[in-house]
C-alpha positions, 0 to 999 in steps of 0.5 A: 112201545109195549115191552116184554115183561122180564119178570114173572109172578112167583107162581108162573116162574115156579110153573116154568121151572118145574115143567122144564126141569132137567138134570145135568144128564138124561137117560141113555146118554142123551143131552137134556134140553128144556124147551118152552113153547108159547102155546100147545097147538097143532100149529107147531106140527113139525115140532111134534113130529120131531118129538114123536118120530124120535128125531131129537133122540136121533140127534142125541137130545132129550127134549122136555117141553113146558108151555108158556101160554104167551110170548112174554111168559116164554121169553121170561122163562128163557131170560130167567134160565128156566128154559134153554130154547123157546118157541115164540113170536119174533116180536118178543126178541125185538122187544128185548133187544130194544130194551138194551139187554146185553145178553139178549136171545137170538132167533136161530130157526124159523118154524112157521111162515103164516099166522096160525089163527082164524077168525070165528063168527057167531054166524055162518058167513060163507061169503065173509069179507073183512069189511063185514067187521064194520060196526062189530067187536072182535076178541083179539090178543095181548097188546103188542103180541103177534096175534094182535099185531097181525089182526090189526095189520089185516084190519088196516090193510082192509081200510078198517079203523080200530076203535071207530069201524071195529072194536077189538077186545084186548082184556081177556087172557089168551087161554080164556078167549074161547070161553068168553066168546061162548059166554056171549062176549064179542061178535067174533073171536080170533083163535088158534087151532085146535080151539077154532075147530072145537068151537065150530064142532060144538056149534058155538062158532064158524071159521070164516077167515084165515089171518094167515092167508090175509096177512101173507108170509110172516115169520110168525114163530121162531126158536130162540136161545140166549146168546151165551147158551148158543156160544157155550152149546153150539152142538146142542143148537145144531142138533136141535135144528137138525131135528126140527128140519127133519120134522119140517121135511116129514110134514112136507112129504106126508099127508094130513092124515099121516101127520095127524096119526103121528102127532095124536099122542100130543093131543090126547083130547082130540081125535084123528078126524079133527086133527086131520081137518086142522092139519089140512087147513094149515097145509092148504095155506102153506103154514109151515116152512120147508127149511129152517132159515129165517130170511131177511125179507121176512124179518123186515116184514115183521118189523113193518107190521110192528111199526104199523101197529105202533109197537116198534120205535127202532128197527133192529138190524137183521144180523144182530137178532138172527143167526142162520148158520145153524139152519144152513149147516142143518141143510147141508 
């Protein structure tokens, strides 16, 4: 089983600490919350809506955001008290729980319900089928991470044997996969947005399949906090959950163009047309949850995927890792 690394290099930890720093009190009497997100992606649009529309401030919070660039790094920030809340894959919490850590983080809010990455080909393949990967190589993700696990799950569901029918390249850092692909590594690459669309716009690749559509409904990214933090700050977690729920509802009720306009400040290197295209793609596959509750059915499915990938030796009881009380209260 691949385990989450609970220590980090001094440079990574220092970056997490500085990027997520807050003081004991924020301006205007707001309570500071340090959030570490696994990556900065349009995939998390409801969160950016909550930030840009002032939903956190309405709930009395001032949220500062740091980027982990990997679930293992976001979990490290959470465990080392460099973050109060982390947005990351459910698998990170399962690994820590099975390592036997006493004060393990728990998930209290689900944000996405589909995988958010796409398969990008060097060639335009309008009639792509997963069996077309036979004999080809794909730049995948970190072993044990959710992007890689979902990719492996989809390949197995389509009767493709990894290492025999298709090669997965796993030795490239998450932030460098697109660059490696444009540098002629791999026949395909698996990318999140906005990178997938950027590759397509630059003529470097073509989006040919959605991992989210192929894998079905999966509790892909959730918010976690240490158990002691939730016990000591239940009002903060409740307020945070309400703000994200407002963001979920806003995304549900507005068009892709309206969402793109709202979150554009979060993506200064993009433009409205590109963001609208990306958001429409995510909306079409029903990416975002419309409520914050993490279901038991989804929890069992993600453990199925992890066990199929050989990354989970012991299943975790739902009630041990998931708290639904904050989400249920937010919806009242």
